[in-house]
C-alpha positions, 0 to 999 in steps of 0.5 A, spaced: 450 489 535 456 484 537 459 485 530 459 492 530 463 493 537 468 488 534 469 492 528 469 499 532 475 496 536 480 495 531 478 501 526 481 508 528 481 512 522 481 511 514 481 515 508 479 514 501 484 517 496 485 517 489 491 516 485 493 513 478 485 514 476 483 509 482 481 509 489 484 506 495 481 505 502 487 506 506 489 506 514 495 507 517 500 501 516 497 499 510 501 496 504 498 498 497 500 498 490 499 504 486 501 506 479 508 508 478 510 514 482 516 518 480 519 517 487 525 514 490 525 508 495 524 511 502 521 517 500 515 520 504 509 521 499 503 526 500 496 525 497 492 531 497 486 528 493 482 525 499 475 523 497 473 521 504 475 521 511 472 516 517 474 516 524 471 511 530 465 514 533 464 520 528 460 522 522 465 520 516 467 526 512 465 526 504 467 530 498 467 538 500 466 536 507 473 534 507 478 539 510 482 542 504 489 541 508 488 534 510 493 529 507 495 522 507 502 520 508 506 514 505 513 511 505 515 508 498 517 501 499 520 500 492 518 500 484 516 494 481 512 491 475 505 488 474 504 481 471 505 480 464 498 481 460 497 478 453 493 482 448 491 478 442 487 480 436 484 476 431 480 478 425 477 472 422 477 470 415 482 475 414 489 472 416 490 477 420 493 476 428 497 481 432 499 479 439 502 484 444 504 484 451 504 489 457 507 490 464 504 495 468 510 499 472 507 500 479 510 503 486 509 499 493 507 504 499 506 503 506 501 508 509 505 512 514 499 516 517 493 520 516 493 528 518 487 532 518 492 539 518 497 536 513 502 536 518 508 531 517 513 533 522 513 527 526 512 522 520 518 526 516 523 525 523 521 518 523 526 513 520 524 510 514 523 502 515 526 498 510 523 492 507 530 488 507 529 489 515 522 486 515 524 480 511 530 479 515 525 478 521 521 473 518 527 469 516 529 469 523 522 466 525 522 461 520 529 459 522 527 458 530 521 454 528 526 449 524 527 443 528 534 441 530 537 435 527 542 430 531 549 430 529 548 423 527 542 425 522 546 431 519 550 427 515 
C-alpha cells in the first residue's frame, strides 16, 4: 500500500506512442531517442499514434477508447547516430566471408506535453530550450564544486 501511494505521487500523466515501428512510454519532460525524423533542431513534433493514455486516479484509456484528437508533443534536441554494429556472415568450408557495418540514424526528443484535445497553443508559444544551455548549467555546478587552490600550490 505504501509503494502505491509513492508511485501515484510522482506520476501525473503518461502515454504510450508508436513511432519508427517501436513503442515508447513517455511523460512530460522525458527524453527519448527515436528513429530518424525529417525535422530540424528546435522544431515541435506532434505524435498522433497514441496507444494508451493514463492519468493518476483515472482508468487508463487503451486502444479505441483513446480520443482521436489526442496528441503528444515533443521538441527536437538534435540528430545523432547510434553505435556501429558489425554484421559478419561466414559460410563454413566455402572460403566465403562478408563483413558489413551499420549505424542507425536517430533523433533525440524531449516530450513537451500530452494533450487530450490536440491543442498545442501553449507549447508552441514556449521558447525552445537549447541543449547547450543545459550543458552550460551543468558546467557551472561542476566548477562550483571544484576546490580552490592556494596561489602557492597553483604553480
